[in-house]
Residue, then its C-alpha position, 0 to 999 in steps of 0.5 A: x841538694x837533697x839526700x835520701x836521708x832528708x826525704x825519709x821520715x818526712x810527712x807526705x801531704x796530698x794536695x788533692x784533698x789536703x790529707x796526710x798520707x803518712x811518713x816516708x819509710x823508704x825510697x825506691x831507686x832504679x840502679x840501672x838508670x840511676x833515678x829515684x822511682x818513688x817514695x814508700x809510705x807504710x800501710x796502716x797495717x805495717x805502720x811500725x815496719x817490724x817485718x820490713x817492707x810489705x806489699x800493702x805499703x803505698x809507693x808514690x811515684x816520683x812524678x807525683x811529687x810536687x815539692x819537697x819542703x823542710x818538713x813535708x813532701x807535697x804530692x798530687x794523687x787523685x785516687x789514693x785509697x786509705 
């Protein structure tokens, strides 16, 4: 079983182009349904997360996550904007 702490701070790699998207800073959870909605990657403008979550942060939907490994999370996103 994987905990939320296991997911945070892992590097996210997009298998569509092989590029690093950044590191998970937070997780979005739907409390009403008890499901994980996605993982949050800070935008380059908000990399150090000094002021909390920004509207410019990237949210990777849970259905786009292909696997969670020991060191990285692999996702498949065709239209990721840098």
